[in-house]
C-alpha positions in Angstrom: -22.8 -116.0 134.0 -20.0 -113.4 133.5 -16.4 -114.4 133.8 -14.4 -113.2 136.8 -10.7 -112.4 137.1 -10.0 -113.1 140.7 -7.0 -110.9 141.6 -4.6 -111.7 144.5 -2.4 -108.8 145.4 1.3 -108.8 146.5 2.8 -108.7 150.0 2.2 -105.3 151.8 -0.4 -104.4 149.1 -4.2 -104.4 149.2 -7.0 -104.9 146.7 -7.4 -101.2 145.9 -3.7 -100.7 145.2 -3.7 -103.8 143.0 -6.8 -102.6 141.2 -5.1 -99.4 140.3 -2.0 -101.3 139.0 -4.4 -103.4 136.8 -6.5 -100.5 135.5 -5.3 -100.7 131.9 -5.9 -104.5 131.9 -9.4 -104.0 133.5 -10.4 -101.6 130.8 -9.3 -103.9 128.1 -11.3 -106.8 129.6 -14.5 -104.9 130.0 -17.4 -105.7 129.6 -16.7 -109.4 129.1 -14.6 -110.0 132.3 -15.0 -108.4 135.7 -12.1 -107.9 138.0 -12.5 -108.8 141.7 -9.5 -107.7 143.8 -9.6 -109.4 147.1 -8.0 -108.0 150.3 -5.8 -110.5 152.1 -7.0 -111.3 155.6 -3.8 -110.5 157.5 -2.2 -107.1 158.4 1.6 -106.7 158.0 3.4 -105.4 161.0 4.9 -101.8 160.8 8.4 -103.4 161.1 7.7 -105.6 158.1 6.6 -102.7 156.0 9.6 -100.6 157.0 11.9 -103.5 156.2 10.3 -103.9 152.7 11.0 -100.3 151.8 14.3 -99.8 153.5 16.8 -98.7 150.9 14.2 -98.5 148.2 13.6 -95.4 146.1 9.9 -96.3 145.7 7.4 -94.6 148.0 5.5 -96.9 150.4 2.1 -98.1 149.0 -1.1 -96.8 150.5 -2.4 -98.6 153.7 -3.7 -101.0 154.7 -0.6 -103.2 154.2 -1.9 -106.7 153.9 -0.5 -110.2 153.4 -1.9 -113.7 152.7 0.3 -115.3 155.3 3.5 -114.8 157.3 6.2 -117.3 156.4 8.4 -118.8 159.0 12.1 -118.1 158.7 12.7 -121.3 156.8 9.6 -120.8 154.6 8.2 -124.2 155.6 5.2 -122.8 157.5 2.7 -120.2 156.3 1.1 -118.7 159.4 -2.5 -117.7 158.5 -2.8 -120.0 155.5 -6.1 -121.5 156.6 -7.9 -118.1 156.7 -6.6 -117.2 153.3 -7.6 -120.6 151.8 -11.1 -120.3 153.1 -11.5 -116.7 151.9 -10.4 -117.7 148.4 -12.7 -120.8 148.4 -15.6 -118.5 149.3 -14.8 -116.1 146.5 -14.6 -118.9 143.9 -17.9 -120.3 145.1 -19.5 -116.9 144.9 -18.3 -115.9 141.4 -18.4 -119.3 139.8 -16.4 -119.0 136.5 -13.1 -117.7 137.7 -9.6 -117.2 136.3 -6.9 -116.4 138.8 -4.4 -113.5 138.6 -1.7 -113.3 141.3 1.2 -111.0 141.7 4.3 -111.7 143.8 3.0 -113.3 147.1 -0.4 -113.4 145.3 1.3 -115.3 142.5 2.4 -117.9 145.1 -1.1 -118.1 146.4 -2.6 -118.4 142.8 -0.3 -121.3 142.2 -1.3 -123.0 145.4 -5.0 -122.4 144.6 -4.5 -123.8 141.1 -2.9 -126.9 142.4 -5.5 -127.4 145.1 -8.3 -126.8 142.6 -6.9 -129.6 140.4 -6.6 -132.0 143.3 -10.2 -131.3 144.3 -9.4 -129.5 147.6 -10.7 -126.2 146.2 -13.4 -125.5 143.6 -12.5 -125.5 139.9 -10.9 -122.5 138.3 -10.4 -121.9 134.5 -6.7 -120.9 134.5 -4.0 -118.9 136.2 -2.0 -115.8 135.4 1.1 -115.9 137.6 3.1 -112.6 137.6 6.4 -112.6 139.4 5.4 -115.7 141.3 7.3 -118.7 142.7 6.5 -122.2 143.9 5.1 -122.3 147.5 7.6 -123.4 150.0 5.2 -124.4 152.8 5.6 -128.1 153.7 1.8 -128.7 153.8 1.4 -127.6 150.1 4.1 -129.8 148.6 1.9 -132.8 147.9 -0.3 -130.7 145.6 2.7 -130.0 143.4 3.8 -133.6 143.0 2.3 -133.8 139.5 2.1 -131.1 136.8 -0.9 -128.8 137.3 -3.2 -129.6 134.3 -4.7 -126.2 133.5 -4.0 -123.2 131.3 -1.3 -121.0 132.8 0.5 -117.8 131.8 3.8 -117.0 133.6 5.0 -113.4 133.4 8.0 -111.8 135.0 10.4 -109.0 134.3 14.1 -109.3 133.3 14.9 -106.7 136.0 12.9 -108.4 138.8 15.5 -108.9 141.5 13.0 -110.1 144.1 11.4 -113.2 142.5 12.7 -113.4 139.0 15.2 -116.1 139.8 12.4 -118.4 141.1 9.8 -118.0 138.3 11.2 -120.7 136.1 10.7 -123.3 138.8 7.1 -122.4 139.0 6.7 -122.7 135.2 7.8 -126.3 135.5 5.0 -127.0 138.0 2.4 -126.6 135.3 1.4 -128.7 132.3 3.8 -128.2 129.4 1.0 -128.5 126.9 -1.0 -125.7 128.5 1.5 -123.2 129.8 2.8 -120.0 128.3 5.8 -117.9 129.4 6.3 -114.2 128.8 9.4 -112.4 130.0 9.5 -108.7 129.7 11.9 -105.9 130.3 10.5 -104.5 133.5 11.1 -105.1 137.2 8.9 -106.4 140.1 5.7 -104.8 138.8 2.6 -105.6 136.8 3.1 -104.8 133.1 0.7 -102.1 131.9 1.7 -102.0 128.2 3.5 -103.9 125.6 3.6 -107.6 124.7 3.4 -108.9 128.3 0.3 -106.8 128.9 -1.2 -107.9 125.6 -0.6 -111.6 126.5 -2.4 -111.2 129.8 -5.4 -109.6 128.2 -5.5 -112.3 125.5 -5.1 -115.2 127.9 -7.9 -114.0 130.2 -10.2 -113.5 127.3 -9.5 -117.0 126.0 -10.6 -118.5 129.4 -13.8 -116.5 129.5 
């Protein structure tokens, strides 16, 4: 059975946009590892998308603008979590030997899936690449993070990431010290497409396959 890198995109993104961002990584992994970029099951409101790009010099990403959940104002409830969890479970069941790669909100999701995989609530996964991710805040997920997550993990974030960079270190501490690796690079809130961080992602995924 071939190895699958199950990719979980960021907030307001979609699978096609994420696939384009990962194209250099996808080419480096072929033919040993296939990339499967899921689409989140929920659509972001127009107001949410406008708020995301207000004051930004970056052009808005191509529609559809999707999310894995909508967080309550205090972050303690993830509305839409059950649909997302069930979708990811079905994908792991379908593809079998899976490593996770999540970016931003997808990195939060990948961390949750890794924790629930180790606790037996979700099927097993090989490891997790967490790019610009943070520890989930939802109350219902906290029990899964009581103990260090015992699986290989690669934590990647940019020195100029002003969105989630300050939270990434906390997520590192949620994973087994013996199996985790940390790569900080010079970029912002994006997926690295060259350099040492890119090389580390490719190497890590191939090691899990």
